[in-house]
C-alpha positions, 0 to 999 in steps of 0.5 A: 243500722241495717246489716245490708248497709253495714256490708255495703259500707265495709265493701267500699274501700277508700284510698284516702279520706272523705271525697277520695275515689274508691279503689276498684280491687285489692292489690295483690303483692307478689313476693316470689320475684322480690325473693329472687331479686334479693338472692341475686343481689346477695350473690352479686355482693359475694362476687360469684362467677358462672362456671360453664360446661358442667353436665352433672352435679351430685350431692351425697346425703346419707344413702341418697343422692341429689342429682342435677342434670345440666345445672347452672353453677356459680361459685365464689371461691373466696367466700367458699360459696357454691350455687347450684340451680336447676331441677333436682332428682333424688335417687338412691345411692345404689341406683347412681353408683355404677354410672358415677364410680369413675368420678369418685375419689379414694376418700369415698371408697374408704367411706364406702368400705367403713359403712357398707350399704 
């Protein structure tokens, strides 16, 4: 067999057996939307409710803070599950601390004195 003839045969993709039509192009599967649908169905099973009017969410991790401005927050208190979606910003604790000091509880201050920055 000729090399060109083999390439031509390999390029011809059929959807069925002999005599069926050829597929024009290969189908591209999108997984991003299926992941989102799967997540939404799981959240629906957990019975999460949207919590309105939250302006800011701060998640403390070591000496950094993951900060969300105007996030979409959903919660299921029975399942102890919180969903925070939005655009995160990673900042250092020293940069954020003056602006959020009035939001912090006494436990955080004890932790701050035990482990200084």
